C-alpha positions in Angstrom: -39.4 -2.4 -15.6 -43.0 -3.5 -15.9 -44.2 -6.8 -14.4 -43.6 -10.5 -14.3 -46.1 -13.2 -14.9 -46.6 -16.9 -14.4 -43.6 -17.4 -12.1 -43.2 -21.0 -10.9 -45.1 -21.7 -7.7 -43.2 -22.0 -4.4 -42.9 -25.6 -3.2 -44.5 -24.8 0.2 -48.2 -24.9 1.1 -49.0 -21.3 0.2 -47.4 -21.5 -3.3 -46.8 -17.7 -3.4 -43.5 -15.9 -3.6 -42.0 -12.5 -2.4 -40.1 -11.3 -5.4 -37.9 -8.4 -6.4 -36.0 -7.7 -9.6 -32.5 -6.4 -10.1 -31.0 -4.5 -13.1 -27.4 -5.6 -13.9 -24.6 -4.6 -16.2 -23.2 -8.0 -17.0 -23.5 -9.4 -13.4 -23.0 -6.2 -11.4 -26.2 -5.1 -9.8 -26.9 -1.4 -10.4 -30.6 -1.1 -9.4 -33.1 -3.1 -7.4 -36.9 -2.9 -7.3 -39.1 -3.1 -4.2 -40.3 -6.5 -3.0 -43.8 -7.5 -4.1 -45.2 -9.9 -1.6 -47.3 -13.0 -2.0 -47.6 -13.0 -5.8 -46.7 -15.0 -8.9 -47.4 -12.1 -11.2 -45.7 -9.2 -9.4 -46.2 -5.6 -10.8 -43.2 -3.3 -10.4 -43.9 -0.3 -12.6 -40.5 1.2 -11.8 -38.2 3.4 -14.0 -34.4 3.4 -13.7 -32.2 5.8 -15.6 -28.4 5.9 -15.6 -25.4 6.9 -17.7 -23.5 3.7 -18.3 -20.0 4.4 -16.9 -18.1 1.4 -18.4 -18.2 -1.1 -21.2 -20.6 -4.1 -20.9 -21.7 -7.1 -22.9 -25.2 -7.8 -21.5 -27.9 -5.8 -19.8 -29.4 -8.4 -17.4 -32.5 -8.6 -15.2 -32.7 -11.2 -12.4 -35.8 -12.1 -10.5 -35.1 -13.2 -6.9 -37.4 -14.8 -4.4 -36.7 -13.3 -0.9 -35.8 -15.9 1.8 -35.7 -14.5 5.3 -33.5 -17.3 6.7 -31.1 -18.2 3.8 -29.7 -16.4 0.8 -32.4 -15.1 -1.6 -32.9 -17.6 -4.5 -32.7 -16.7 -8.2 -35.8 -17.7 -10.1 -34.5 -16.7 -13.6 -33.0 -14.0 -15.7 -33.3 -12.0 -18.9 -30.0 -11.1 -20.6 -30.0 -8.8 -23.6 -26.8 -8.5 -25.5 -25.6 -5.0 -26.0 -25.8 -5.2 -29.8 -29.5 -6.4 -29.5 -30.6 -3.4 -27.4 -31.5 -1.4 -30.5 -34.0 -4.1 -31.5 -36.1 -3.6 -28.4 -35.5 0.2 -28.2 -38.5 2.0 -26.6 -41.2 -0.6 -26.9 -42.8 -2.9 -24.4 -41.5 -6.5 -24.9 -42.2 -9.7 -23.0 -39.1 -11.8 -22.4 -39.1 -15.5 -21.3 -37.1 -16.0 -18.1 -34.0 -18.2 -18.6 -32.3 -20.6 -16.2 -29.3 -19.3 -14.2 -26.4 -21.6 -13.5 -22.6 -21.3 -13.5 -22.5 -22.1 -17.2 -24.7 -19.2 -18.2 -23.1 -16.6 -15.9 -19.9 -16.0 -17.8 -18.2 -12.6 -18.3 -14.7 -11.3 -18.7 -11.8 -11.8 -21.1 -8.4 -13.6 -21.1 -5.1 -12.7 -22.7 -3.2 -15.7 -24.1 0.0 -16.3 -26.0 0.6 -19.7 -27.8 3.9 -20.7 -29.3 4.6 -24.0 -31.2 8.3 -24.9 -31.5 10.6 -27.6 -32.6 12.9 -29.0 -29.8 16.0 -31.1 -30.5 16.4 -33.6 -27.7 19.8 -34.8 -26.4 19.7 -37.8 -28.7 19.3 -35.5 -31.7 15.7 -36.2 -32.5 13.0 -33.6 -33.0 9.7 -33.2 -31.1 7.2 -30.3 -31.1 6.3 -28.5 -28.0 3.5 -26.0 -27.3 4.1 -23.2 -24.9 0.9 -21.7 -23.5 1.3 -18.4 -21.6 -1.7 -17.2 -19.6 -0.9 -13.5 -19.1 -4.0 -12.0 -17.4 -7.8 -11.8 -17.2 -10.1 -8.8 -17.0 -13.6 -8.3 -15.7 -14.3 -11.7 -14.2 -17.5 -12.1 -12.3 -17.6 -11.6 -8.5 -19.1 -14.6 -6.8 -20.7 -14.0 -3.3 -18.8 -10.7 -2.9 -15.4 -12.1 -3.8 -13.2 -13.5 -6.6 -10.1 -15.6 -6.0 -9.4 -16.8 -9.5 -7.1 -19.4 -11.0 -6.8 -21.0 -14.5 -6.4 -24.6 -15.6 -4.8 -25.3 -19.0 -5.6 -28.6 -20.7 -4.3 -30.1 -24.0 -6.8 -32.7 -25.2 -6.8 -34.9 -28.4 -8.7 -37.9 -29.6 -5.9 -40.4 -28.9 -4.0 -39.1 -25.9 -4.3 -38.7 -22.2 -5.6 -35.3 -21.1 -2.9 -33.1 -19.7 -4.0 -30.7 -17.0 -2.0 -27.9 -15.4 -3.1 -25.2 -12.9 -1.9 -21.6 -12.2 -1.5 -20.1 -8.8 -4.7 -18.7 -7.1 -4.8 -14.8 -7.2 -6.6 -13.6 -4.1 -9.3 -10.8 -4.0 -9.2 -9.6 -7.6 -11.3 -10.0 -10.7 -8.5 -8.7 -12.9 -5.8 -11.2 -12.1 -2.2 -11.1 -13.6 -0.9 -14.7 -13.9 1.9 -14.5 -16.4 2.6 -18.2 -16.2 3.9 -20.5 -19.0 3.0 -24.1 -19.4 4.7 -26.6 -21.8 3.0 -29.5 -23.6 4.6 -32.1 -25.9 2.5 -32.2 -29.0 4.2 -34.8 -31.3 6.3 -37.9 -30.7 10.0 -37.4 -31.4 11.0 -38.0 -35.0 14.3 -38.0 -36.9 15.6 -34.5 -37.6 15.9 -34.8 -41.4 12.1 -34.5 -42.0 11.2 -31.3 -43.8 7.7 -31.1 -42.3 6.9 -29.4 -39.0 5.2 -32.6 -37.9 5.5 -36.3 -38.4 3.2 -37.1 -41.4 1.1 -39.5 -39.3 0.7 -36.9 -36.6 -0.6 -34.1 -38.8 -4.2 -35.2 -38.6 -4.0 -35.8 -34.9 -2.6 -32.3 -34.3 -5.6 -30.9 -36.3 -7.9 -32.6 -33.9 -6.2 -31.4 -30.7 -7.4 -28.4 -28.8 -6.0 -26.3 -25.9 -8.6 -25.5 -23.3 -8.3 -22.7 -20.6 -10.8 -22.8 -17.8 -11.2 -20.1 -15.1 -12.3 -21.0 -11.6 -13.1 -19.1 -8.4 -11.2 -20.9 -5.5 -14.0 -21.4 -3.0 -13.5 -22.4 0.6 -17.1 -23.8 0.7 -17.7 -27.5 0.7 -19.5 -27.2 -2.7 -16.2 -27.0 -4.6 -14.8 -24.3 -6.8 -17.1 -22.2 -9.1 -16.7 -22.2 -12.9 -16.1 -18.7 -14.3 -15.8 -19.4 -18.0 -13.7 -21.3 -20.6 -11.9 -20.9 -23.9 -11.3 -23.7 -26.5 -8.8 -23.2 -29.3 -8.0 -25.9 -31.9 -4.3 -26.2 -32.7 -5.1 -26.2 -36.4 -4.7 -22.4 -36.6 -1.1 -22.6 -35.3 -0.1 -24.4 -38.5 -0.1 -21.0 -40.3 2.1 -19.3 -37.8 4.1 -20.8 -35.0 3.3 -17.9 -32.5 0.0 -16.4 -31.7 -1.1 -13.8 -29.1 -4.6 -12.3 -28.5 -7.4 -11.4 -26.1 -10.5 -13.7 -26.0 -13.9 -13.4 -24.5 -14.6 -16.3 -22.1 -17.4 -18.5 -23.2 -20.0 -20.6 -21.3 -19.2 -24.3 -20.8 -20.1 -26.5 -23.7 -22.5 -29.2 -22.4 -21.8 -31.5 -25.3 -25.0 -30.3 -27.1 -27.3 -31.9 -24.4 -30.6 -30.3 -25.2 -32.1 -29.3 -21.9 -35.9 -29.0 -22.0 -36.4 -25.4 -20.8 -38.8 -25.2 -17.8 -41.4 -22.4 -18.1 -40.1 -19.9 -15.6 -42.5 -17.2 -16.5 -41.8 -14.0 -18.3 -40.8 -10.3 -17.6 -42.1 -7.2 -19.4 -39.5 -4.6 -20.1 -39.2 -1.3 -22.0 -35.6 -0.5 -22.6 -34.5 2.9 -24.0 -30.9 2.8 -25.0 -29.0 5.6 -26.7 -25.4 5.8 -27.6 -24.0 9.2 -28.7 -20.7 9.4 -30.6 -19.7 13.0 -29.7 -17.0 15.0 -31.5 -15.1 17.9 -30.0 -16.9 21.3 -29.8 -15.6 22.9 -33.0 -17.3 20.2 -35.2 -20.7 21.4 -34.0 -20.2 25.2 -34.4 -22.3 25.7 -37.6 -25.3 23.7 -36.4 -25.1 25.0 -32.8 -25.0 28.6 -34.0 -28.1 28.2 -36.1 -29.9 26.6 -33.1 -28.9 29.2 -30.6 -30.1 32.0 -32.8 -33.6 30.6 -32.7 -34.9 33.1 -30.1 -34.0 36.0 -32.3 -35.5 34.7 -35.6 -38.6 36.5 -36.8 -41.0 34.8 -37.0 -39.9 32.1 -34.5 -41.6 29.4 -36.6 -38.8 30.0 -39.1 -36.1 29.1 -36.5 -34.1 25.9 -36.4 -35.4 24.9 -33.0 -39.0 25.3 -34.0 -38.4 23.4 -37.2 -37.0 20.5 -35.1 -40.3 20.4 -33.2 -42.2 20.4 -36.5 -40.4 17.4 -38.1 -40.1 15.2 -35.0 -42.7 12.5 -34.5 -43.1 13.4 -30.8 -42.7 17.0 -29.6 -41.0 15.5 -26.5 -38.2 14.0 -28.7 -37.3 17.6 -29.8 -37.9 19.3 -26.4 -35.4 17.2 -24.3 -32.2 18.1 -26.2 -33.3 21.6 -27.1 -34.0 22.6 -23.5 -30.7 21.1 -22.3 -28.8 22.9 -25.0 -30.5 26.3 -24.3 -30.1 25.9 -20.5 -26.4 25.1 -21.0 -25.8 28.3 -23.0 -28.1 30.4 -20.8 -30.6 31.0 -23.7 -33.6 29.1 -22.4 -35.7 32.1 -21.2 -35.6 34.1 -24.5 -36.3 30.9 -26.5 -39.3 29.8 -24.5 -40.6 33.4 -24.4 -40.5 33.5 -28.2 -42.3 30.2 -28.9 -44.8 30.8 -26.1 -45.6 34.3 -27.5 -46.2 32.8 -30.9 -48.5 30.1 -29.4 -50.5 32.6 -27.4 -51.1 34.6 -30.6 -52.5 31.5 -32.3 -54.8 30.7 -29.3 -58.4 31.8 -29.8 -59.9 30.9 -26.4 -58.2 32.0 -23.1 -59.6 28.8 -21.4 -57.5 26.6 -23.7 -54.2 28.5 -23.2 -51.2 26.1 -23.1 -53.4 23.0 -22.8 -52.2 21.2 -25.9 -49.0 19.0 -26.2 -47.2 21.8 -28.1 -43.5 22.4 -28.4 -43.9 25.2 -25.8 -45.6 23.1 -23.2 -43.1 20.2 -23.6 -40.1 22.6 -23.4 -41.5 24.2 -20.2 -42.2 20.7 -18.7 -38.6 19.7 -19.4 -37.2 22.9 -18.0 -39.2 22.5 -14.8 -38.1 18.9 -14.4 -34.4 19.9 -14.8 -34.3 23.2 -12.9 -37.0 22.4 -10.4 -35.9 19.0 -9.1 -34.3 20.4 -5.9 -37.3 22.7 -5.4 -39.6 19.6 -5.4 -37.3 17.9 -2.9 -37.4 20.8 -0.5 -41.1 21.4 -0.9 -42.8 18.0 -1.1 -40.3 15.2 -0.1 -40.8 15.4 3.7 -44.6 15.1 3.6 -44.6 12.4 0.8 -42.1 10.3 2.8 -44.6 10.6 5.8 -47.6 9.5 3.6 -45.6 6.5 2.3 -44.5 5.4 5.8 -47.7 6.1 7.9 -50.3 4.5 5.6 -53.3 6.4 7.0 -56.5 5.3 5.3 -57.8 8.1 3.0 -60.3 6.3 0.8 -63.4 8.6 0.3 -65.2 6.6 -2.3 -68.0 4.8 -0.4 -67.9 1.9 -2.9 -64.1 1.2 -2.2 -64.2 1.5 1.6 -62.6 -1.5 3.3 -64.2 -3.3 6.2 -63.9 -1.4 9.5 -63.0 1.9 7.8 -64.9 5.0 8.7 -65.7 7.4 5.9 -65.6 10.6 8.1 -62.2 9.6 9.6 -60.8 8.9 6.1 -62.1 12.3 4.8 -60.5 14.0 7.8 -57.1 12.2 7.1 -57.2 13.3 3.5 -58.3 16.8 4.3 -55.3 17.2 6.6 -52.9 15.9 4.0 -54.3 18.2 1.3 -54.2 21.2 3.6 -50.5 20.6 4.6 -49.4 20.0 1.0 -51.4 23.1 -0.2 -49.7 25.2 2.5 -46.1 24.1 1.8 -46.7 24.8 -1.9 -48.2 28.2 -1.6 -45.5 29.2 1.0 -42.7 28.0 -1.2 -42.7 31.0 -3.6 -39.3 32.3 -2.5 -37.6 28.9 -3.2 -38.9 28.7 -6.8 -35.8 28.6 -9.1 -35.0 31.9 -10.9 -35.2 30.4 -14.4 -38.7 29.1 -13.7 -39.8 32.5 -12.4 -38.4 34.3 -15.5 -40.4 32.0 -17.8 -43.6 32.4 -15.8 -43.1 36.2 -16.0 -43.0 36.1 -19.8 -46.0 33.7 -20.0 -48.0 36.0 -17.8 -47.1 39.1 -19.8 -47.9 37.4 -23.2 -51.3 36.1 -22.0 -52.4 39.4 -20.4 -51.5 41.3 -23.5 -53.4 38.9 -25.9 -56.6 38.5 -23.7 -56.9 42.0 -22.2 -60.6 41.5 -21.3 -59.9 38.4 -19.1 -58.3 39.3 -15.8 -57.7 35.7 -14.7 -55.7 34.7 -17.7 -52.4 36.0 -16.1 -52.9 33.4 -13.4 -54.2 30.5 -15.5 -51.3 30.8 -17.9 -48.9 30.2 -15.0 -51.0 27.8 -12.9 -51.5 25.5 -15.9 -47.8 24.7 -15.6 -46.8 25.0 -11.9 -49.9 23.1 -10.6 -51.1 21.0 -13.5 -47.8 19.9 -14.9 -45.3 20.2 -12.0 -46.7 19.7 -8.5 -49.8 17.5 -9.4 -47.7 14.9 -11.4 -45.0 14.9 -8.8 -47.5 14.1 -6.0 -49.2 11.5 -8.3 -46.0 9.6 -9.3 -43.3 10.7 -6.8 -40.9 7.9 -8.1 -40.7 9.6 -11.5 -39.5 12.9 -9.9 -37.0 11.1 -7.6 -39.1 11.9 -4.5 -39.3 8.2 -3.6 -37.1 5.4 -4.8 -39.9 3.0 -5.7 -43.4 3.0 -7.1 -45.7 3.4 -4.1 -47.9 0.5 -2.9 -51.6 0.5 -4.1 -53.1 2.1 -0.9 -50.5 4.9 -0.9 -50.9 5.3 -4.6 -54.6 5.8 -4.2 -54.1 8.4 -1.4 -51.6 10.3 -3.6 -54.1 10.2 -6.6 -56.8 11.8 -4.4 -54.4 14.5 -3.1 -53.1 15.2 -6.6 -56.7 15.7 -8.0 -57.6 18.1 -5.3 -54.4 20.2 -5.5 -54.8 20.3 -9.3 -58.3 21.8 -9.0 -57.3 24.2 -6.2 -54.5 25.5 -8.4 -56.6 25.8 -11.5 -58.7 28.7 -10.2 -61.7 27.4 -12.3 -65.0 29.2 -11.7 -67.2 26.2 -10.7 -64.8 23.9 -8.9 -67.2 21.1 -7.8 -68.5 20.8 -11.3 -65.0 20.0 -12.6 -65.2 16.6 -10.8 -66.8 13.6 -12.5 -67.2 11.7 -9.2 -69.8 13.0 -6.7 -67.7 12.0 -3.7 -64.8 14.3 -4.9 -67.3 17.2 -5.4 -68.5 16.7 -1.8 -65.0 16.5 -0.5 -64.0 19.7 -2.4 -66.6 21.7 -0.5 -64.1 21.8 2.4 -61.8 24.0 0.2 -64.5 26.3 -1.3 -63.3 29.3 0.7 -61.9 32.5 -0.6 -58.7 32.1 1.4 -57.6 29.2 -0.8 -58.1 31.2 -4.0 -56.2 34.2 -2.5 -53.3 32.0 -1.4 -53.0 30.6 -4.9 -53.1 34.1 -6.5 -50.4 35.4 -4.0 -48.2 32.4 -4.8 -48.6 32.8 -8.6 -47.9 36.6 -8.2 -44.7 35.9 -6.4 -43.3 33.3 -8.7 -44.2 35.3 -11.9 -42.9 38.7 -10.8 -39.7 39.9 -12.4 -38.4 41.9 -9.4 -38.5 38.9 -7.1 -36.8 38.9 -3.7 -33.4 37.3 -3.7 -33.8 33.9 -2.2 -30.0 33.3 -1.7 -30.1 35.0 1.7 -32.7 32.6 3.0 -31.2 29.5 1.3 -31.8 26.3 3.3 -29.6 23.3 2.8 -30.8 21.2 -0.2 -30.3 17.5 0.1 -28.5 16.3 -3.0 -27.9 12.6 -2.4 -27.9 10.1 0.5 -27.4 6.4 1.0 -25.3 3.6 2.6 -21.7 3.1 1.5 -18.6 1.6 3.1 -15.8 3.8 4.3 -12.4 3.2 5.6 -11.6 4.6 9.1 -9.7 7.8 8.7 -7.2 6.9 11.4 -7.7 9.9 13.7 -6.4 7.9 16.6 -2.7 7.0 16.6 -3.3 3.4 17.3 -6.4 1.4 16.4 -7.6 -0.5 13.4 -8.2 1.2 10.1 -11.1 -1.1 9.2 -14.0 -0.7 6.8 -17.5 0.2 8.2 -20.9 0.7 6.6 -22.2 4.2 7.1 -25.2 6.4 6.0 -23.8 9.2 3.8 -25.6 12.5 3.3 -24.7 15.3 0.9 -26.3 18.8 1.0 -25.1 22.0 -0.7 -23.5 22.9 2.7 -21.8 19.7 3.9 -20.9 16.0 3.4 -21.6 13.9 6.5 -21.9 10.3 7.5 -23.6 8.6 10.4 -24.2 5.1 11.8 -27.7 4.9 10.3 -30.3 7.2 8.7 -31.4 9.9 11.2 -28.6 9.4 13.7 -26.3 12.2 14.8 -23.4 12.7 12.3 -20.1 11.0 13.2 -18.2 13.2 10.8 -19.0 16.4 8.9 -16.9 17.8 6.0 -17.9 21.3 5.0 -18.2 21.6 1.2 -15.4 24.2 1.1 -13.0 21.6 2.6 -13.4 19.2 -0.3 -10.3 19.7 -2.4 -10.8 16.9 -4.9 -12.9 13.8 -5.5 -11.3 11.1 -7.6 -11.6 7.4 -8.3 -9.3 5.0 -6.3 -7.4 2.3 -8.1 -8.6 -1.2 -7.3 -5.2 -2.6 -6.1 -5.2 -0.2 -3.1 -7.5 -2.4 -1.1 -8.5 -5.0 -3.7 -12.0 -3.5 -3.7 -14.0 -2.3 -6.7 -16.0 1.0 -7.1 -13.9 3.0 -4.6 -13.3 6.7 -4.6 -11.5 9.3 -2.4 -12.6 12.6 -0.9 -9.4 14.7 -0.3 -9.5 17.3 2.5 -6.9 19.9 3.8 -3.6 18.6 5.1 -3.9 15.7 2.6 -6.5 13.9 4.8 -8.3 11.4 2.6 -11.6 9.6 3.1 -11.8 6.3 1.2 -15.3 5.2 0.3 -16.7 2.2 -1.5 -20.0 2.6 -3.4 -22.3 -0.4 -4.1 -21.8 -0.4 -7.9 -20.2 1.4 -10.8 -23.2 3.6 -11.5 -23.6 4.8 -7.9 -19.8 5.4 -7.7 -20.0 7.6 -10.8 -23.1 9.5 -9.4 -21.4 10.3 -6.1 -18.1 11.4 -7.8 -20.0 13.6 -10.2 -22.2 15.3 -7.7 -19.4 15.8 -5.1 -17.1 17.2 -7.8 -19.8 19.6 -9.0 -20.8 20.9 -5.5 -17.1 21.6 -4.6 -16.1 22.9 -8.1 -15.7 26.5 -7.1 -13.6 25.9 -3.9 -10.6 28.2 -4.0 -8.0 25.6 -2.9 -9.0 22.8 -5.2 -6.1 20.5 -6.0 -4.6 20.1 -9.5 -2.8 16.8 -8.7 -3.7 13.7 -6.6 -2.6 10.1 -5.8 -4.7 7.5 -7.7 -3.8 4.9 -5.1 -3.7 4.8 -1.3 -0.9 5.4 1.1 -0.2 2.0 2.7 2.8 0.4 4.5 4.8 3.6 4.5 4.5 4.6 0.9 2.1 5.6 -1.9 1.3 2.6 -4.0 1.1 4.7 -7.2 4.4 6.6 -7.2 6.2 4.8 -4.3 6.9 8.1 -2.5 7.4 7.5 1.2 6.3 10.8 2.7 2.5 10.9 3.3 2.4 14.6 2.5 4.1 14.2 -1.0 2.0 16.2 -3.6 0.0 14.0 -6.0 1.5 12.3 -9.0 -1.4 12.4 -11.4 -3.4 15.5 -12.7 -6.9 15.8 -11.3 -9.7 15.0 -13.8 -11.3 17.9 -15.7 -13.8 20.1 -13.9 -17.6 20.0 -14.3 -19.9 23.0 -14.5 -20.3 24.7 -11.2 -24.1 24.7 -11.4 -25.1 21.6 -9.3 -28.5 21.3 -10.8 -27.5 21.1 -14.4 -24.7 19.0 -15.5 -25.2 19.3 -19.2 -22.8 18.6 -22.1 -23.7 21.1 -24.9 -21.8 19.1 -27.6 -23.6 15.9 -26.7 -27.0 17.7 -26.9 -26.1 19.1 -30.3 -25.1 15.6 -31.5 -28.5 14.4 -30.3 -30.2 17.2 -32.3 -28.1 16.3 -35.4 -29.2 12.6 -35.0 -32.8 13.7 -35.0 -32.5 16.0 -38.0 -30.7 13.2 -39.8 -33.4 10.7 -38.9 -36.1 13.0 -40.2 -34.3 14.3 -43.3 -37.1 13.2 -45.6 -39.5 15.5 -43.6 -37.0 18.4 -43.8 -36.9 18.0 -47.5 -40.7 17.9 -47.6 -40.8 21.1 -45.6 -38.4 22.7 -48.1 -40.8 21.8 -50.9 -43.7 23.2 -48.9 -41.9 26.6 -48.5 -41.3 26.7 -52.3 -45.0 25.8 -53.0 -46.3 28.4 -50.5 -44.1 31.3 -51.8 -45.3 30.9 -55.4 -48.8 29.5 -54.9 -51.5 31.1 -52.8 -54.4 28.7 -53.4 -55.8 26.1 -51.0 -53.1 24.2 -49.2 -51.9 20.9 -50.5 -52.8 18.1 -48.0 -49.2 16.7 -47.6 -47.8 20.2 -46.6 -50.6 21.3 -44.3 -49.0 19.6 -41.2 -46.2 22.2 -41.0 -46.5 25.6 -39.5 -44.9 27.9 -42.0 -45.5 31.6 -41.4 -42.7 33.0 -43.6 -41.7 30.6 -46.4 -38.6 32.6 -47.4 -37.1 32.8 -43.9 -38.0 29.1 -43.2 -36.4 28.0 -46.5 -33.2 29.9 -45.5 -33.0 28.2 -42.1 -33.8 24.7 -43.7 -30.9 25.2 -46.1 -28.5 25.9 -43.2 -29.7 22.9 -41.2 -29.4 20.5 -44.2 -25.9 21.7 -44.9 -24.8 21.5 -41.3 -26.3 17.9 -41.0 -24.6 16.8 -44.2 -21.2 18.0 -43.1 -21.5 16.2 -39.7 -22.7 13.0 -41.5 -19.5 13.0 -43.6 -17.4 13.6 -40.5 -19.0 10.6 -38.8 -18.5 8.4 -41.9 -14.8 9.4 -42.1 -14.2 8.8 -38.4 -15.8 5.2 -38.8 -13.6 4.5 -41.8 -10.4 5.6 -40.0 -11.3 3.6 -36.9 -12.0 0.5 -39.0 -8.5 0.8 -40.5 -6.8 1.0 -37.1 -8.9 -1.7 -35.3 -7.3 -5.1 -34.7 -9.6 -8.1 -33.9 -8.1 -9.9 -30.9 -6.9 -6.7 -29.3 -7.9 -5.8 -25.7 -10.7 -3.5 -26.9 -12.1 -6.1 -29.4 -11.4 -9.6 -28.1 -12.0 -12.6 -30.3 -15.6 -13.7 -29.7 -17.0 -10.2 -29.8 -20.2 -10.6 -31.9 -20.9 -6.9 -32.1 -17.4 -6.3 -33.5 -17.8 -9.0 -36.1 -21.1 -7.4 -37.3 -19.3 -4.1 -37.4 -16.5 -5.5 -39.5 -19.0 -7.0 -41.9 -20.9 -3.7 -42.2 -17.7 -1.7 -42.7 -16.3 -4.0 -45.4 -19.7 -3.8 -47.2 -19.6 0.0 -47.0 -16.0 0.2 -48.3 -16.7 -2.3 -51.1 -19.7 -0.2 -52.0 -17.7 3.0 -52.1 -15.0 1.4 -54.2 
C-alpha cells in the first residue's frame, strides 16, 4: 500500500486531514495502516501479507478521515474484482478513488425459487399465479457491527400497481434463513378453454413484468433502514419452464441510468501480488519433487533441477522462495545450500567479493534466514526497536539536517547509546541463533577458508556478509518488513534506524579501513567511537559461535518466544456458579510456553493456559452466539474458552498458530463440538450432558515445528508453474547443452546466459523436468475439463451474476471446441 494523492480538502479552516487506509475482503476489514496526520497526500509504504481464508468477490481499499468526536468518515474506496487482480499483478498502479454509498456497497447472494401456475377459481375460470419463495441469503454485509436483515418482494409491470410484500426480520445474522413464500396474481382470470398459458392480450404485458427482491438491514436509527442489495428478474424466462430455482449474486441499486458526475476524490497507489495455487494431492507431484530433492547430490550442482530453476527464472528471488520452503519442509536445505554455495565460491576470484552478488545462493540464504530466523529477530531486536519507536529521542548527526534547538553532541550520544545496546544484544545472542542457520554458516565458512587459504579473515566475512549485511541491518532499517513493528516507522524514527543500521553493518563487516567506507564525513567521525579492538573481537567471537558445528545446545536455556499478541473478545468462562457469562475485550498473548489474556497490554495476566493444557483449537459455528470469526480453545475437563477475532484472516492466524504450538500434546482430542453448550444442551448434537464427548472429528494436524508451517505439495505446484511459465527457456537450455557437447568453439550469444558445466548431466535433468511438467500440465487440463462438466451455473458455488464464472465458461467452451 503506497500512498494517496490529491485527497479532497477538509471543509474546516486548516483544510488538512488525518487519514488511514484499510484493506478489506469485500467489506470485511482485515488490515489497517497507521494514521498519517495533516496531509492530503499521505504516504503509507506498508506491506500486508495474508493467506485468504474464504471466497471473496472484491479486494477493497477504503480511505478514512479520522474524526475524534464522531465516527470516522469515508473519503473513497478502490475495489478490484477478484477476476481483475491478475491484470495488476505485481506492478505499481494508481487507482482513482470511487464514491462510497449504500448502492455501491453490495455483497452476498440470495437463493430464490419461482413457480408460475394456473389456478382454477371457484367460478371455473383460470388465472395465473406466481409463487416466489425466498429461501436464504449468504454473506450479507455487516453494517455498523450488526446485520438484522429482511427482504421485500415486489412484482412490477408497466400497467399495474406495484405489489410489495416483506419477510420477517432475522436478528443478528448475515446468513438469514427466511423460507417464506409470497403469491402474486399475474394475469386476469380467463375462460378455461384457452390453450395458451396466458390470455393473448396479456402475453406482452407479462414479458414486461419483473419480480424484484430487495434486501435491507432493519435499523433502529432515525435514518431509516439500510439498503443491502437487490435482484431484478424479468418474468419472460418463466415462459420456458413454469418452475425455476437458483442462487443469485445481489446487485447494486439501478439508479435509472442517472449519470452522476464523479467528483475527483484523489487516487491511491497500490501494488497487489495475488497468487492462486491449484494443488493436487501428494502422489501427483512425486516425479517432479524427487528430481528437485536430489539436487544437492547431483554432480556438478549446476546440472541439478533446483539450479536450473534459478537459471531460467527472470528473478532469482522467484526461484529461491519455493525452493527454500520445499527443502526446509523435507529437511534438505543445509546440503542443498552447501552445494550451491560451494560451487559459487569456486567461481569467485576475489575474496572481497564473496557472496556479494544477487546469486541463487545469496537469495536462498536470505529466504532461509527470513523463515527460520523470524523468532530469533523477535527475541533479539524487538524490545529495543519498540523503545526507539516510542521514545523518539533525537539522533540526527548530520549538521545540515539538525532541527532548531537540537544539540549535535546530545544527538551523537543518544545514537551512540542505541548502537552500543543493539550491538551488544546481537553479539550476545549467539546461543539463540537457530540451528539451521548455524549449520549453513558452518558450511559457508569451511568453503571460503578452503578456497582462499591465504586470507585469514575470509572465514568471518563469508558469514558476516549474511548475518549482519542481509539479516540484522535490513531488519533494523525496515522493522515492519520483518514483523518487528506493525507499521512503517515515522520519518524521524526511520532516520534514527537508518543511522543505526549503517553503523551496525560496518561494525559487522570487519573491513580494514572502517571510516573510509562511509561516503559522509559526519558518519566517519561518528564511527571513531567504535574504532576499538573490543568491537572487532566481539564480532569475531559471535561469528565463531554461530558458525561452529559443535555448538552448545540452546534448548536448555530456551526463553519464552512471543509468537502472537493482540486484542480479541472472549466469553467469560463461567468459573463462578452465578454471574453473567458476558463478552469482554482482552489483550491475548501467546508464547511457546503459555497462552494468556489480560485487561490491557502489560497488565498482570487474568488467566494463563499452559500450552500442554490446550487439547484442541477449532472454529465455532456462527449460530452459537450469532457472532462471526469465533474459535474455541478446549482445555482439560472439557472447559472451553470462546474467543472472537477481529476478522477472518486474524481468526485463521490464531487458530493455525495455537494448533501448531499444541500439536505434540499427548492428550490432544480427536473429536469436538463445533457449536457451544447453551441452555442445557450442545447446539450441534443436542446432547444434554456438558461432558458428552465431541460429535465432529478434529481438523487435521499441522507440522509440529512452530516456525515453519509449509505445505510441500503447494511449493512443488509453485515450482511446476514457474517451469511451465519459462518452458521456452528450458527448451533453449536443452539446445545449448546439445550445442556445447558437440561444438567447442566460441560460445553462441543466445546460450551464454546459462551456466552449464556438464552438458550431458544438465541435458538428462532437463529431460526429466520437461516430462514431469508436461504430465502435470495434462492433469491440470483434465481436472478443469471434468470440473467444467460438473459445474452448474446458478448453484450455490457459482451464483448467477458471477462474471468470473461466465468468463471461465467462455474459455472452457472455446478450449473444448478447439480440441474437438
